[in-house]
N, C-alpha and C positions, 0 to 999 in steps of 0.2 A: 514341956508336958509330954506326956507318953502318946506313942503312936498308936491309935485306937484300933489299927488294923489287925493287932494280934488278939482283940476278942471277938470271938465269933459267935456273939449272942447279944440280945440288948441288955445294956449295963441296968437298967430300970425295965422290969417288966411292963407292957402294956396292960393296966388295969381295966377291969370292966368289957375286955373281948375274950370270947372263947377261943382259946387256940385251935381247937379241933373243928370249928364251924365253917362251912364253905361261904365264901363270900359271895359269889354269882350263881344265879339260878341257872338252869340248863338252856332257857331261852337267851340269857344274857351270853353265854358261851357260843350259842349258834349265831347271834346276832353278830359277836366279833369276828367269827370265821366268814360271815356273809358279807359283811361290809369292811372289814379290817381294823376295827376300832371300837372302843366303848367311851361314852362321854358321861361324867357325873357320877361316879361311883363314891357314895359318901365314905370317908375313912377318919379324918382328924377332927377333934372338938375345936373351939376357938382358943381354949387355954393351951392344947397341944401345939396350935399353929403359932401361938404367942411365944412358946418357948424356942421353937425353930427360928423364928424371925428375930428373937433376942441374940442368938449365935450368929444369925447371917449379919446382922449389923457389925458384929465383932468382926468378922471375917471380910467384911467390904472395906475396911481399913488394910491397904497392902502391908502394912508393918505389924500384922497381927501375929500373936504367938501359935507356933505350929505350921507357919507358912510353908516350911520345908517338907512338909509331907505331901502337899498337893502334888499330882500328876502335871498338872497343867493349870496356870492361874493367870488371869488377867483382871487388871481394875483400874478403871481411870476415875473411879467415882470421887477421890478426894480433889481431885483437880479440875475435872471438867463435867461432874455428875453423870458420866457416861455408863455403859453397862458393865456388870460384874459377871465373868463367866469364869468357872473352874471345875476341873475333874478331880474327884478324890476327897471331897468334903467329909465322907464317912469316917477318915482317917484324923480329921481336925477338930471336930466338935462332936459332942455326945448326942445331941438331938439329931443331927443328920445320920450318925452312926446307927442309933437305934431304930430309926425311921426304916431302915432295911430289914429289919426283922418285926415290923408291923403285922400281925396275924392277917389282916382284912387285904393287905397287899400281896403277902407270901402264898395265902390261900388262892387267891385269883391266878397268880403266876403258876402254881400248880395244877390249876383247873384247866387254864387256857393250853398251857404245854403238855399236858398229861405226862408231867416229869418232875422231879425234884429240882428246885430252882437253884442257881448259883449267881452271885454277883458277877457281872462283869466289870462295869463301873457305874459311879454314880456322877451326876453332873448338875451344876447350880447355874442358873441363868437369871439374871435380874434386869428388867427394862425399867428404868426410872420414868418419871412423869416427863413428857415433852421431848423425849430422845427416839433415837431411830429404832435399833433393835430390830431390824428387819431380819429375818430367816429365810433364805432361798429355798425354793422347793428342792426336796430331796428324800432319798430312802436312807433309813438310819442304817441299814445293812452295807451300804456301799461303803461305809467307813469301817466295817467289822469284819472284813472277809477273812481276817486272821483267826477268826473263831468260827470252826466248822465242825459237824455239819449245822446247818441254819434250823434252830429251834430257839428263837429268842423273844422276849416281850419287853416293851417298855412301859413304864409306868411315870406319866408326869403328875406331880403333886401341885394342885394350886395353893398357894398361901396368900393369895389376893383374888376377888372376885376377877375373873378374866373374861372381857368380853370384846366386841368389835373396836370399841374405842381406845382400849389399852393394848390391843396387839394380840389376841387370843391366838391359839393355835387353829389352824384350818387343816381339813382331810379331803383327800379325794376318794370317796366311797369306792370300794372294788378294785382299787388301784395295786393293793397287795397280791392281787393274782396275775399282774404284768410280771415282765422279765426283771431281773437286776440290771439296773441302770448306771452309767458312770455317774461318780460325783459332779456336783455343780462347779463350776471355775472358782467361785467365791461364795462361802456358805453364808456369810454375814453380810453380804450385798447381792443386789438382785440384778447378778450378770451371770452369763453363761449357764442360762437356765436348762434343766434336764428335759422341759417341754418340747425342745427343738429335737430330742431323740425318740420322741413317741412316733408311732405310727399313726395316719391319719384316723383311723378308727377309735385309738386311744386318745388322740386330741378332741374327737368329738364327745368322748364320754369324760373329759378332764371339767368336771363341775364341782368345784371345792364347796365344802360346808363349814361353817364356823363351828369350832368345838367351845361354846360358851359355858363357863362352869363356875361353881360357886368355891368360895374359899374354904379349904379343908377336903373337897372332893378331888378326885383323879380321873385321870384319863389314862385307857389302855390301849396301845396300837401295836401292829404288825410290824416286822422289821423291814418289809417291804412297801409298807404304806407310804404313799408321796403325801407329805405334809411340809407346811411352812408357817410363816407368821408374818403381819403387817407391822409396821411401827407402832409404838405407843404414841399417840397424840393427845392423850388426855392428862388430866392433871393429877391422876393416880399411879403409883407404881403397879407393874405387873411381875411379880416374884414368883419363882417357881424352883421346883427342884426335881429332878428326874431319877430314876432307878432303872438301869439296864439290865436285865436277867437273861441268862440262858439255861439251858437246861442241863443237869448234872451228867458228864460225860463227854462234853464239848472239848474239843482239842484245839491246839494252835495249828495252823496251815503247816507251818514249817517249824524248826528249832531255832528261835531266835535268841540273841543274846539278851542279858539282862543288865542292869545298873542298879548296884546295890540290892541285887535280889528281885527288882521289879523288872517285868517284861519291858523291853525297849519301845515296843509299839505303845506302850501307855503314856510315855513321857514327852507329851508335847506334840502330838501328830497321829495320825490315823494310819500311817504307813502303806505300803505297797497295795495295790489291787490285787488280791490273790485269786488264782481260778477256782471254781468251785468243784469240790471232790466229795465222794461220799466215804473216802478213806484218808482223812488228813493225816499228816507224817509227823507232826509235832506232839510234843507233850499235852498230857491231860491239864485243863486249865481248872486247877484247884490250889489247896494250900492257903497260905498267908493272905495273899491279895483277891482271891476268888472264893469267898466263904459260900458255904452251904446255908442257904436261908430258909429251908424247911425240909424235914424229911416227908417221904410218901410211903 
């Protein structure tokens, strides 16, 4: 099968959506910058979700066609029914590829960042029924300091209803205004929490809220937003896919080597924790693996 990274537009256009319409109201944008997140923005129909889930069923099998195109892929679904986690699904299946160019998502990216959005990477995470799937408290940007300066937005797409019982995302309102913290010791285990790094004042303000959301709707959050999720203890799956976007003009912190043309830091790990600078010395993040998602 071909590598879909060479196609920088939706293979099938999203019908029924005005490509020039703004997704968010002024109040929603203001709420995002006040709280650090938005919950429950409707995007996909049931039929559109079903198409994505059909592709996800295929890639949940570790022997699926196109496995070599993932940047990172972990699955024990066929042996123990455990979680499936992957980075780079847009290269592997059309529904995940075309989702990057959904006009309601790309419009919201542009409105929040006030810039043309580019893909940093996409990420698949599936919590099957009755399994763990805990995600430790973290800030996304602590894994992305290779991409600077910081002007990023995350969109998490709910492919099932997500609630308290099946391990929905939790946010700490206002924590995007805190400083960049070190990564937790283990992301997928409740150990080495960043809570220990907080000041007493921040700890007093640490009041997580659940981001319960309906299938086909999305969450948007800031790169410094502290968030995590509890295990799925229900008899229902909690499946979702994530699009991490950055502003056009973002650079690599340093000039890193590539592996078959792919930046090394995308291949199975977040890489070092780079110091923040307003003038990063690496190349522009553009081209095959960092497509422009919308012009402004």
